[in-house]
PyMOL Python script that loads the backbone (N, CA, C, O; Angstrom):
from pymol import cmd

cmd.read_pdbstr("""\
ATOM      1  N   MET A   1       8.934 -34.507   8.929  1.00  0.00           N
ATOM      2  CA  MET A   1       8.905 -33.458   9.919  1.00  0.00           C
ATOM      3  C   MET A   1       9.771 -32.286   9.481  1.00  0.00           C
ATOM      4  O   MET A   1      10.785 -32.461   8.806  1.00  0.00           O
ATOM      5  N   ALA A   2       9.353 -31.096   9.876  1.00  0.00           N
ATOM      6  CA  ALA A   2      10.134 -29.907   9.554  1.00  0.00           C
ATOM      7  C   ALA A   2      11.336 -29.824  10.464  1.00  0.00           C
ATOM      8  O   ALA A   2      11.284 -30.235  11.623  1.00  0.00           O
ATOM      9  N   ASN A   3      12.402 -29.298   9.941  1.00  0.00           N
ATOM     10  CA  ASN A   3      13.645 -29.158  10.683  1.00  0.00           C
ATOM     11  C   ASN A   3      13.637 -27.801  11.388  1.00  0.00           C
ATOM     12  O   ASN A   3      13.796 -26.775  10.727  1.00  0.00           O
ATOM     13  N   ASN A   4      13.460 -27.768  12.692  1.00  0.00           N
ATOM     14  CA  ASN A   4      13.408 -26.516  13.448  1.00  0.00           C
ATOM     15  C   ASN A   4      14.756 -26.227  14.086  1.00  0.00           C
ATOM     16  O   ASN A   4      15.024 -26.627  15.220  1.00  0.00           O
ATOM     17  N   ILE A   5      15.597 -25.528  13.340  1.00  0.00           N
ATOM     18  CA  ILE A   5      16.928 -25.179  13.834  1.00  0.00           C
ATOM     19  C   ILE A   5      16.920 -23.692  14.157  1.00  0.00           C
ATOM     20  O   ILE A   5      16.607 -22.862  13.304  1.00  0.00           O
ATOM     21  N   ALA A   6      17.265 -23.366  15.391  1.00  0.00           N
ATOM     22  CA  ALA A   6      17.303 -21.967  15.802  1.00  0.00           C
ATOM     23  C   ALA A   6      18.512 -21.286  15.160  1.00  0.00           C
ATOM     24  O   ALA A   6      19.576 -21.893  15.030  1.00  0.00           O
ATOM     25  N   PRO A   7      18.342 -20.012  14.754  1.00  0.00           N
ATOM     26  CA  PRO A   7      19.480 -19.300  14.151  1.00  0.00           C
ATOM     27  C   PRO A   7      20.591 -19.092  15.175  1.00  0.00           C
ATOM     28  O   PRO A   7      20.343 -18.912  16.367  1.00  0.00           O
ATOM     29  N   SER A   8      21.803 -19.123  14.680  1.00  0.00           N
ATOM     30  CA  SER A   8      22.969 -18.908  15.555  1.00  0.00           C
ATOM     31  C   SER A   8      23.061 -17.432  15.924  1.00  0.00           C
ATOM     32  O   SER A   8      22.319 -16.607  15.390  1.00  0.00           O
ATOM     33  N   GLY A   9      23.961 -17.102  16.826  1.00  0.00           N
ATOM     34  CA  GLY A   9      24.167 -15.714  17.239  1.00  0.00           C
ATOM     35  C   GLY A   9      24.549 -14.826  16.080  1.00  0.00           C
ATOM     36  O   GLY A   9      24.092 -13.687  15.987  1.00  0.00           O
ATOM     37  N   LEU A  10      25.403 -15.349  15.177  1.00  0.00           N
ATOM     38  CA  LEU A  10      25.829 -14.583  14.004  1.00  0.00           C
ATOM     39  C   LEU A  10      24.643 -14.332  13.075  1.00  0.00           C
ATOM     40  O   LEU A  10      24.478 -13.228  12.556  1.00  0.00           O
ATOM     41  N   GLU A  11      23.824 -15.352  12.869  1.00  0.00           N
ATOM     42  CA  GLU A  11      22.650 -15.192  12.001  1.00  0.00           C
ATOM     43  C   GLU A  11      21.665 -14.202  12.602  1.00  0.00           C
ATOM     44  O   GLU A  11      21.073 -13.402  11.879  1.00  0.00           O
ATOM     45  N   LYS A  12      21.484 -14.247  13.919  1.00  0.00           N
ATOM     46  CA  LYS A  12      20.593 -13.291  14.583  1.00  0.00           C
ATOM     47  C   LYS A  12      21.101 -11.873  14.392  1.00  0.00           C
ATOM     48  O   LYS A  12      20.320 -10.954  14.143  1.00  0.00           O
ATOM     49  N   GLU A  13      22.405 -11.698  14.507  1.00  0.00           N
ATOM     50  CA  GLU A  13      23.010 -10.379  14.314  1.00  0.00           C
ATOM     51  C   GLU A  13      22.793  -9.899  12.880  1.00  0.00           C
ATOM     52  O   GLU A  13      22.467  -8.733  12.659  1.00  0.00           O
ATOM     53  N   GLN A  14      22.972 -10.793  11.904  1.00  0.00           N
ATOM     54  CA  GLN A  14      22.762 -10.432  10.500  1.00  0.00           C
ATOM     55  C   GLN A  14      21.306 -10.059  10.249  1.00  0.00           C
ATOM     56  O   GLN A  14      21.023  -9.103   9.528  1.00  0.00           O
ATOM     57  N   ILE A  15      20.388 -10.805  10.837  1.00  0.00           N
ATOM     58  CA  ILE A  15      18.962 -10.512  10.696  1.00  0.00           C
ATOM     59  C   ILE A  15      18.657  -9.141  11.296  1.00  0.00           C
ATOM     60  O   ILE A  15      17.913  -8.354  10.711  1.00  0.00           O
ATOM     61  N   PHE A  16      19.231  -8.863  12.460  1.00  0.00           N
ATOM     62  CA  PHE A  16      19.016  -7.581  13.118  1.00  0.00           C
ATOM     63  C   PHE A  16      19.560  -6.433  12.265  1.00  0.00           C
ATOM     64  O   PHE A  16      18.896  -5.408  12.110  1.00  0.00           O
ATOM     65  N   VAL A  17      20.762  -6.601  11.712  1.00  0.00           N
ATOM     66  CA  VAL A  17      21.373  -5.559  10.876  1.00  0.00           C
ATOM     67  C   VAL A  17      20.525  -5.325   9.624  1.00  0.00           C
ATOM     68  O   VAL A  17      20.316  -4.180   9.224  1.00  0.00           O
ATOM     69  N   MET A  18      20.041  -6.392   9.010  1.00  0.00           N
ATOM     70  CA  MET A  18      19.191  -6.252   7.824  1.00  0.00           C
ATOM     71  C   MET A  18      17.893  -5.525   8.172  1.00  0.00           C
ATOM     72  O   MET A  18      17.447  -4.663   7.415  1.00  0.00           O
ATOM     73  N   ALA A  19      17.288  -5.864   9.302  1.00  0.00           N
ATOM     74  CA  ALA A  19      16.056  -5.207   9.727  1.00  0.00           C
ATOM     75  C   ALA A  19      16.304  -3.728  10.017  1.00  0.00           C
ATOM     76  O   ALA A  19      15.468  -2.880   9.704  1.00  0.00           O
ATOM     77  N   GLU A  20      17.440  -3.426  10.610  1.00  0.00           N
ATOM     78  CA  GLU A  20      17.803  -2.041  10.900  1.00  0.00           C
ATOM     79  C   GLU A  20      17.978  -1.244   9.610  1.00  0.00           C
ATOM     80  O   GLU A  20      17.499  -0.115   9.506  1.00  0.00           O
ATOM     81  N   LYS A  21      18.661  -1.825   8.632  1.00  0.00           N
ATOM     82  CA  LYS A  21      18.857  -1.156   7.343  1.00  0.00           C
ATOM     83  C   LYS A  21      17.522  -0.952   6.628  1.00  0.00           C
ATOM     84  O   LYS A  21      17.299   0.092   6.014  1.00  0.00           O
ATOM     85  N   GLU A  22      16.646  -1.936   6.707  1.00  0.00           N
ATOM     86  CA  GLU A  22      15.317  -1.821   6.095  1.00  0.00           C
ATOM     87  C   GLU A  22      14.541  -0.666   6.727  1.00  0.00           C
ATOM     88  O   GLU A  22      13.886   0.107   6.027  1.00  0.00           O
ATOM     89  N   MET A  23      14.618  -0.556   8.037  1.00  0.00           N
ATOM     90  CA  MET A  23      13.927   0.523   8.734  1.00  0.00           C
ATOM     91  C   MET A  23      14.494   1.880   8.327  1.00  0.00           C
ATOM     92  O   MET A  23      13.737   2.821   8.093  1.00  0.00           O
ATOM     93  N   GLU A  24      15.822   1.988   8.240  1.00  0.00           N
ATOM     94  CA  GLU A  24      16.452   3.233   7.805  1.00  0.00           C
ATOM     95  C   GLU A  24      16.004   3.594   6.390  1.00  0.00           C
ATOM     96  O   GLU A  24      15.724   4.757   6.101  1.00  0.00           O
ATOM     97  N   TYR A  25      15.939   2.594   5.512  1.00  0.00           N
ATOM     98  CA  TYR A  25      15.496   2.815   4.134  1.00  0.00           C
ATOM     99  C   TYR A  25      14.060   3.337   4.112  1.00  0.00           C
ATOM    100  O   TYR A  25      13.751   4.283   3.387  1.00  0.00           O
ATOM    101  N   ARG A  26      13.194   2.723   4.899  1.00  0.00           N
ATOM    102  CA  ARG A  26      11.780   3.128   4.905  1.00  0.00           C
ATOM    103  C   ARG A  26      11.601   4.537   5.472  1.00  0.00           C
ATOM    104  O   ARG A  26      10.771   5.301   4.979  1.00  0.00           O
ATOM    105  N   VAL A  27      12.360   4.881   6.486  1.00  0.00           N
ATOM    106  CA  VAL A  27      12.282   6.230   7.053  1.00  0.00           C
ATOM    107  C   VAL A  27      12.762   7.247   6.020  1.00  0.00           C
ATOM    108  O   VAL A  27      12.133   8.289   5.832  1.00  0.00           O
ATOM    109  N   GLU A  28      13.874   6.946   5.352  1.00  0.00           N
ATOM    110  CA  GLU A  28      14.397   7.845   4.318  1.00  0.00           C
ATOM    111  C   GLU A  28      13.390   7.991   3.172  1.00  0.00           C
ATOM    112  O   GLU A  28      13.177   9.097   2.675  1.00  0.00           O
ATOM    113  N   LEU A  29      12.776   6.897   2.754  1.00  0.00           N
ATOM    114  CA  LEU A  29      11.776   6.927   1.696  1.00  0.00           C
ATOM    115  C   LEU A  29      10.588   7.800   2.103  1.00  0.00           C
ATOM    116  O   LEU A  29      10.119   8.623   1.318  1.00  0.00           O
ATOM    117  N   PHE A  30      10.110   7.616   3.325  1.00  0.00           N
ATOM    118  CA  PHE A  30       8.991   8.415   3.821  1.00  0.00           C
ATOM    119  C   PHE A  30       9.358   9.896   3.861  1.00  0.00           C
ATOM    120  O   PHE A  30       8.561  10.745   3.463  1.00  0.00           O
ATOM    121  N   ASN A  31      10.560  10.206   4.340  1.00  0.00           N
ATOM    122  CA  ASN A  31      10.985  11.605   4.412  1.00  0.00           C
ATOM    123  C   ASN A  31      11.100  12.234   3.028  1.00  0.00           C
ATOM    124  O   ASN A  31      10.718  13.389   2.839  1.00  0.00           O
ATOM    125  N   LYS A  32      11.622  11.489   2.063  1.00  0.00           N
ATOM    126  CA  LYS A  32      11.727  12.005   0.692  1.00  0.00           C
ATOM    127  C   LYS A  32      10.343  12.218   0.092  1.00  0.00           C
ATOM    128  O   LYS A  32      10.094  13.238  -0.552  1.00  0.00           O
ATOM    129  N   LEU A  33       9.450  11.268   0.298  1.00  0.00           N
ATOM    130  CA  LEU A  33       8.086  11.374  -0.217  1.00  0.00           C
ATOM    131  C   LEU A  33       7.409  12.601   0.378  1.00  0.00           C
ATOM    132  O   LEU A  33       6.804  13.392  -0.346  1.00  0.00           O
ATOM    133  N   THR A  34       7.507  12.761   1.686  1.00  0.00           N
ATOM    134  CA  THR A  34       6.878  13.890   2.367  1.00  0.00           C
ATOM    135  C   THR A  34       7.424  15.215   1.847  1.00  0.00           C
ATOM    136  O   THR A  34       6.661  16.128   1.534  1.00  0.00           O
ATOM    137  N   SER A  35       8.730  15.312   1.759  1.00  0.00           N
ATOM    138  CA  SER A  35       9.361  16.543   1.304  1.00  0.00           C
ATOM    139  C   SER A  35       8.991  16.863  -0.145  1.00  0.00           C
ATOM    140  O   SER A  35       8.636  17.996  -0.467  1.00  0.00           O
ATOM    141  N   THR A  36       9.077  15.860  -1.008  1.00  0.00           N
ATOM    142  CA  THR A  36       8.785  16.059  -2.428  1.00  0.00           C
ATOM    143  C   THR A  36       7.350  16.511  -2.648  1.00  0.00           C
ATOM    144  O   THR A  36       7.107  17.490  -3.355  1.00  0.00           O
ATOM    145  N   CYS A  37       6.403  15.807  -2.049  1.00  0.00           N
ATOM    146  CA  CYS A  37       4.990  16.123  -2.266  1.00  0.00           C
ATOM    147  C   CYS A  37       4.603  17.435  -1.593  1.00  0.00           C
ATOM    148  O   CYS A  37       3.764  18.168  -2.117  1.00  0.00           O
ATOM    149  N   PHE A  38       5.192  17.741  -0.452  1.00  0.00           N
ATOM    150  CA  PHE A  38       4.905  19.008   0.218  1.00  0.00           C
ATOM    151  C   PHE A  38       5.374  20.175  -0.642  1.00  0.00           C
ATOM    152  O   PHE A  38       4.633  21.137  -0.846  1.00  0.00           O
ATOM    153  N   LYS A  39       6.610  20.092  -1.147  1.00  0.00           N
ATOM    154  CA  LYS A  39       7.148  21.173  -1.982  1.00  0.00           C
ATOM    155  C   LYS A  39       6.317  21.352  -3.245  1.00  0.00           C
ATOM    156  O   LYS A  39       6.103  22.474  -3.704  1.00  0.00           O
ATOM    157  N   LYS A  40       5.856  20.248  -3.800  1.00  0.00           N
ATOM    158  CA  LYS A  40       5.110  20.302  -5.050  1.00  0.00           C
ATOM    159  C   LYS A  40       3.686  20.824  -4.864  1.00  0.00           C
ATOM    160  O   LYS A  40       3.167  21.520  -5.737  1.00  0.00           O
ATOM    161  N   CYS A  41       3.051  20.500  -3.746  1.00  0.00           N
ATOM    162  CA  CYS A  41       1.613  20.713  -3.612  1.00  0.00           C
ATOM    163  C   CYS A  41       1.176  21.818  -2.659  1.00  0.00           C
ATOM    164  O   CYS A  41       0.054  22.310  -2.777  1.00  0.00           O
ATOM    165  N   VAL A  42       2.012  22.217  -1.737  1.00  0.00           N
ATOM    166  CA  VAL A  42       1.589  23.191  -0.728  1.00  0.00           C
ATOM    167  C   VAL A  42       2.279  24.520  -0.994  1.00  0.00           C
ATOM    168  O   VAL A  42       3.493  24.586  -1.193  1.00  0.00           O
ATOM    169  N   GLU A  43       1.471  25.581  -0.993  1.00  0.00           N
ATOM    170  CA  GLU A  43       2.013  26.922  -1.226  1.00  0.00           C
ATOM    171  C   GLU A  43       2.952  27.327  -0.090  1.00  0.00           C
ATOM    172  O   GLU A  43       2.810  26.874   1.046  1.00  0.00           O
ATOM    173  N   ASN A  44       3.908  28.184  -0.421  1.00  0.00           N
ATOM    174  CA  ASN A  44       4.857  28.659   0.594  1.00  0.00           C
ATOM    175  C   ASN A  44       4.193  29.584   1.612  1.00  0.00           C
ATOM    176  O   ASN A  44       4.616  29.651   2.766  1.00  0.00           O
ATOM    177  N   LYS A  45       3.155  30.292   1.181  1.00  0.00           N
ATOM    178  CA  LYS A  45       2.435  31.195   2.085  1.00  0.00           C
ATOM    179  C   LYS A  45       1.227  30.446   2.639  1.00  0.00           C
ATOM    180  O   LYS A  45       0.312  30.095   1.894  1.00  0.00           O
ATOM    181  N   TYR A  46       1.230  30.205   3.932  1.00  0.00           N
ATOM    182  CA  TYR A  46       0.139  29.479   4.560  1.00  0.00           C
ATOM    183  C   TYR A  46      -1.022  30.425   4.839  1.00  0.00           C
ATOM    184  O   TYR A  46      -0.887  31.391   5.590  1.00  0.00           O
ATOM    185  N   LYS A  47      -2.155  30.134   4.228  1.00  0.00           N
ATOM    186  CA  LYS A  47      -3.340  30.969   4.422  1.00  0.00           C
ATOM    187  C   LYS A  47      -4.301  30.331   5.421  1.00  0.00           C
ATOM    188  O   LYS A  47      -5.020  31.028   6.136  1.00  0.00           O
ATOM    189  N   ASP A  48      -4.306  29.009   5.462  1.00  0.00           N
ATOM    190  CA  ASP A  48      -5.230  28.279   6.332  1.00  0.00           C
ATOM    191  C   ASP A  48      -4.453  27.317   7.218  1.00  0.00           C
ATOM    192  O   ASP A  48      -3.301  26.979   6.945  1.00  0.00           O
ATOM    193  N   SER A  49      -5.108  26.890   8.275  1.00  0.00           N
ATOM    194  CA  SER A  49      -4.450  25.929   9.174  1.00  0.00           C
ATOM    195  C   SER A  49      -4.529  24.506   8.634  1.00  0.00           C
ATOM    196  O   SER A  49      -3.820  23.618   9.106  1.00  0.00           O
ATOM    197  N   GLU A  50      -5.394  24.291   7.643  1.00  0.00           N
ATOM    198  CA  GLU A  50      -5.542  22.969   7.037  1.00  0.00           C
ATOM    199  C   GLU A  50      -5.323  23.057   5.531  1.00  0.00           C
ATOM    200  O   GLU A  50      -5.376  24.139   4.947  1.00  0.00           O
ATOM    201  N   LEU A  51      -5.077  21.913   4.916  1.00  0.00           N
ATOM    202  CA  LEU A  51      -4.901  21.873   3.463  1.00  0.00           C
ATOM    203  C   LEU A  51      -6.225  22.167   2.779  1.00  0.00           C
ATOM    204  O   LEU A  51      -7.283  21.745   3.245  1.00  0.00           O
ATOM    205  N   ASN A  52      -6.157  22.903   1.657  1.00  0.00           N
ATOM    206  CA  ASN A  52      -7.382  23.116   0.887  1.00  0.00           C
ATOM    207  C   ASN A  52      -7.615  21.898  -0.022  1.00  0.00           C
ATOM    208  O   ASN A  52      -6.788  20.988  -0.077  1.00  0.00           O
ATOM    209  N   MET A  53      -8.738  21.897  -0.723  1.00  0.00           N
ATOM    210  CA  MET A  53      -9.112  20.742  -1.540  1.00  0.00           C
ATOM    211  C   MET A  53      -8.090  20.470  -2.644  1.00  0.00           C
ATOM    212  O   MET A  53      -7.768  19.314  -2.917  1.00  0.00           O
ATOM    213  N   GLY A  54      -7.580  21.525  -3.280  1.00  0.00           N
ATOM    214  CA  GLY A  54      -6.596  21.354  -4.351  1.00  0.00           C
ATOM    215  C   GLY A  54      -5.290  20.768  -3.837  1.00  0.00           C
ATOM    216  O   GLY A  54      -4.710  19.883  -4.465  1.00  0.00           O
ATOM    217  N   GLU A  55      -4.828  21.265  -2.692  1.00  0.00           N
ATOM    218  CA  GLU A  55      -3.598  20.742  -2.096  1.00  0.00           C
ATOM    219  C   GLU A  55      -3.774  19.283  -1.680  1.00  0.00           C
ATOM    220  O   GLU A  55      -2.888  18.453  -1.886  1.00  0.00           O
ATOM    221  N   ASN A  56      -4.921  18.988  -1.096  1.00  0.00           N
ATOM    222  CA  ASN A  56      -5.216  17.613  -0.677  1.00  0.00           C
ATOM    223  C   ASN A  56      -5.211  16.658  -1.860  1.00  0.00           C
ATOM    224  O   ASN A  56      -4.635  15.572  -1.796  1.00  0.00           O
ATOM    225  N   SER A  57      -5.856  17.072  -2.934  1.00  0.00           N
ATOM    226  CA  SER A  57      -5.922  16.251  -4.143  1.00  0.00           C
ATOM    227  C   SER A  57      -4.528  16.057  -4.745  1.00  0.00           C
ATOM    228  O   SER A  57      -4.172  14.957  -5.167  1.00  0.00           O
ATOM    229  N   CYS A  58      -3.751  17.133  -4.779  1.00  0.00           N
ATOM    230  CA  CYS A  58      -2.386  17.065  -5.315  1.00  0.00           C
ATOM    231  C   CYS A  58      -1.533  16.098  -4.498  1.00  0.00           C
ATOM    232  O   CYS A  58      -0.797  15.287  -5.059  1.00  0.00           O
ATOM    233  N   ILE A  59      -1.633  16.187  -3.187  1.00  0.00           N
ATOM    234  CA  ILE A  59      -0.846  15.304  -2.323  1.00  0.00           C
ATOM    235  C   ILE A  59      -1.259  13.852  -2.518  1.00  0.00           C
ATOM    236  O   ILE A  59      -0.401  12.970  -2.559  1.00  0.00           O
ATOM    237  N   ASP A  60      -2.568  13.586  -2.639  1.00  0.00           N
ATOM    238  CA  ASP A  60      -3.032  12.211  -2.892  1.00  0.00           C
ATOM    239  C   ASP A  60      -2.418  11.656  -4.169  1.00  0.00           C
ATOM    240  O   ASP A  60      -1.916  10.532  -4.185  1.00  0.00           O
ATOM    241  N   ARG A  61      -2.459  12.448  -5.246  1.00  0.00           N
ATOM    242  CA  ARG A  61      -1.892  11.998  -6.526  1.00  0.00           C
ATOM    243  C   ARG A  61      -0.381  11.826  -6.432  1.00  0.00           C
ATOM    244  O   ARG A  61       0.172  10.850  -6.940  1.00  0.00           O
ATOM    245  N   CYS A  62       0.277  12.768  -5.787  1.00  0.00           N
ATOM    246  CA  CYS A  62       1.738  12.730  -5.660  1.00  0.00           C
ATOM    247  C   CYS A  62       2.183  11.478  -4.901  1.00  0.00           C
ATOM    248  O   CYS A  62       3.088  10.769  -5.344  1.00  0.00           O
ATOM    249  N   VAL A  63       1.556  11.212  -3.775  1.00  0.00           N
ATOM    250  CA  VAL A  63       1.915  10.044  -2.970  1.00  0.00           C
ATOM    251  C   VAL A  63       1.656   8.758  -3.752  1.00  0.00           C
ATOM    252  O   VAL A  63       2.473   7.837  -3.733  1.00  0.00           O
ATOM    253  N   SER A  64       0.521   8.699  -4.436  1.00  0.00           N
ATOM    254  CA  SER A  64       0.184   7.515  -5.224  1.00  0.00           C
ATOM    255  C   SER A  64       1.240   7.263  -6.309  1.00  0.00           C
ATOM    256  O   SER A  64       1.715   6.138  -6.465  1.00  0.00           O
ATOM    257  N   LYS A  65       1.599   8.297  -7.046  1.00  0.00           N
ATOM    258  CA  LYS A  65       2.607   8.164  -8.104  1.00  0.00           C
ATOM    259  C   LYS A  65       3.971   7.795  -7.515  1.00  0.00           C
ATOM    260  O   LYS A  65       4.691   6.970  -8.077  1.00  0.00           O
ATOM    261  N   TYR A  66       4.319   8.402  -6.393  1.00  0.00           N
ATOM    262  CA  TYR A  66       5.614   8.128  -5.755  1.00  0.00           C
ATOM    263  C   TYR A  66       5.710   6.655  -5.394  1.00  0.00           C
ATOM    264  O   TYR A  66       6.737   6.024  -5.645  1.00  0.00           O
ATOM    265  N   TRP A  67       4.641   6.090  -4.799  1.00  0.00           N
ATOM    266  CA  TRP A  67       4.643   4.670  -4.424  1.00  0.00           C
ATOM    267  C   TRP A  67       4.674   3.772  -5.650  1.00  0.00           C
ATOM    268  O   TRP A  67       5.367   2.755  -5.656  1.00  0.00           O
ATOM    269  N   GLN A  68       3.922   4.142  -6.698  1.00  0.00           N
ATOM    270  CA  GLN A  68       3.932   3.343  -7.925  1.00  0.00           C
ATOM    271  C   GLN A  68       5.335   3.270  -8.514  1.00  0.00           C
ATOM    272  O   GLN A  68       5.806   2.192  -8.877  1.00  0.00           O
ATOM    273  N   VAL A  69       5.998   4.412  -8.609  1.00  0.00           N
ATOM    274  CA  VAL A  69       7.345   4.457  -9.178  1.00  0.00           C
ATOM    275  C   VAL A  69       8.323   3.692  -8.291  1.00  0.00           C
ATOM    276  O   VAL A  69       9.165   2.945  -8.791  1.00  0.00           O
ATOM    277  N   THR A  70       8.213   3.877  -6.978  1.00  0.00           N
ATOM    278  CA  THR A  70       9.100   3.172  -6.050  1.00  0.00           C
ATOM    279  C   THR A  70       8.929   1.659  -6.180  1.00  0.00           C
ATOM    280  O   THR A  70       9.914   0.921  -6.208  1.00  0.00           O
ATOM    281  N   ASN A  71       7.685   1.199  -6.258  1.00  0.00           N
ATOM    282  CA  ASN A  71       7.424  -0.231  -6.415  1.00  0.00           C
ATOM    283  C   ASN A  71       7.931  -0.752  -7.756  1.00  0.00           C
ATOM    284  O   ASN A  71       8.484  -1.849  -7.827  1.00  0.00           O
ATOM    285  N   LEU A  72       7.746   0.026  -8.814  1.00  0.00           N
ATOM    286  CA  LEU A  72       8.220  -0.365 -10.136  1.00  0.00           C
ATOM    287  C   LEU A  72       9.744  -0.500 -10.145  1.00  0.00           C
ATOM    288  O   LEU A  72      10.281  -1.471 -10.677  1.00  0.00           O
ATOM    289  N   ILE A  73      10.424   0.460  -9.564  1.00  0.00           N
ATOM    290  CA  ILE A  73      11.891   0.408  -9.494  1.00  0.00           C
ATOM    291  C   ILE A  73      12.337  -0.800  -8.682  1.00  0.00           C
ATOM    292  O   ILE A  73      13.274  -1.500  -9.066  1.00  0.00           O
ATOM    293  N   GLY A  74      11.663  -1.045  -7.558  1.00  0.00           N
ATOM    294  CA  GLY A  74      11.993  -2.203  -6.731  1.00  0.00           C
ATOM    295  C   GLY A  74      11.816  -3.509  -7.482  1.00  0.00           C
ATOM    296  O   GLY A  74      12.635  -4.419  -7.353  1.00  0.00           O
ATOM    297  N   GLN A  75      10.748  -3.606  -8.267  1.00  0.00           N
ATOM    298  CA  GLN A  75      10.517  -4.815  -9.061  1.00  0.00           C
ATOM    299  C   GLN A  75      11.592  -4.981 -10.122  1.00  0.00           C
ATOM    300  O   GLN A  75      12.086  -6.085 -10.348  1.00  0.00           O
ATOM    301  N   MET A  76      11.953  -3.874 -10.775  1.00  0.00           N
ATOM    302  CA  MET A  76      12.983  -3.947 -11.817  1.00  0.00           C
ATOM    303  C   MET A  76      14.331  -4.344 -11.218  1.00  0.00           C
ATOM    304  O   MET A  76      15.055  -5.151 -11.800  1.00  0.00           O
ATOM    305  N   LEU A  77      14.662  -3.794 -10.083  1.00  0.00           N
ATOM    306  CA  LEU A  77      15.924  -4.138  -9.433  1.00  0.00           C
ATOM    307  C   LEU A  77      15.903  -5.582  -8.969  1.00  0.00           C
ATOM    308  O   LEU A  77      16.928  -6.262  -9.014  1.00  0.00           O
ATOM    309  N   GLY A  78      14.743  -6.060  -8.523  1.00  0.00           N
ATOM    310  CA  GLY A  78      14.626  -7.431  -8.054  1.00  0.00           C
ATOM    311  C   GLY A  78      14.744  -8.450  -9.162  1.00  0.00           C
ATOM    312  O   GLY A  78      15.264  -9.544  -8.946  1.00  0.00           O
ATOM    313  N   THR A  79      14.263  -8.105 -10.361  1.00  0.00           N
ATOM    314  CA  THR A  79      14.311  -9.042 -11.476  1.00  0.00           C
ATOM    315  C   THR A  79      15.521  -8.825 -12.367  1.00  0.00           C
ATOM    316  O   THR A  79      15.841  -9.668 -13.205  1.00  0.00           O
ATOM    317  N   GLY A  80      16.204  -7.677 -12.186  1.00  0.00           N
ATOM    318  CA  GLY A  80      17.385  -7.381 -12.991  1.00  0.00           C
ATOM    319  C   GLY A  80      17.039  -6.879 -14.381  1.00  0.00           C
ATOM    320  O   GLY A  80      17.899  -6.864 -15.263  1.00  0.00           O
ATOM    321  N   GLN A  81      15.787  -6.467 -14.595  1.00  0.00           N
ATOM    322  CA  GLN A  81      15.385  -5.970 -15.908  1.00  0.00           C
ATOM    323  C   GLN A  81      15.816  -4.516 -16.081  1.00  0.00           C
ATOM    324  O   GLN A  81      15.758  -3.733 -15.133  1.00  0.00           O
ATOM    325  N   PRO A  82      16.247  -4.155 -17.285  1.00  0.00           N
ATOM    326  CA  PRO A  82      16.598  -2.763 -17.531  1.00  0.00           C
ATOM    327  C   PRO A  82      15.327  -1.929 -17.602  1.00  0.00           C
ATOM    328  O   PRO A  82      14.260  -2.464 -17.901  1.00  0.00           O
ATOM    329  N   PRO A  83      15.418  -0.614 -17.329  1.00  0.00           N
ATOM    330  CA  PRO A  83      14.240   0.261 -17.415  1.00  0.00           C
ATOM    331  C   PRO A  83      13.687   0.289 -18.823  1.00  0.00           C
ATOM    332  O   PRO A  83      14.416   0.076 -19.791  1.00  0.00           O
ATOM    333  N   MET A  84      12.398   0.551 -18.933  1.00  0.00           N
ATOM    334  CA  MET A  84      11.728   0.586 -20.252  1.00  0.00           C
ATOM    335  C   MET A  84      12.056   1.834 -20.998  1.00  0.00           C
ATOM    336  O   MET A  84      11.581   2.028 -22.118  1.00  0.00           O
TER     337      MET A  84
END
""", "prot")
cmd.dss("prot")
cmd.show_as("cartoon", "prot")
cmd.util.cbc("prot")
cmd.orient("prot")
């Protein structure tokens, strides 16, 4: 049989703090991604109310590359491997 032991108050607090830090990290990551790709892909002078095809394509590529690099760094940090 599996051992079903409920976490103690201290463990619950630690889990909550870890979840809070994870959420802060994800919000910061999203904000950096948004800022970086916007600066790179959208002109400073707004001509249209929507993104044009070139801006849309640039943002798609930028976001894709940003996630790839973020995941690669996370994997390297998780395994302790030095960068290539």
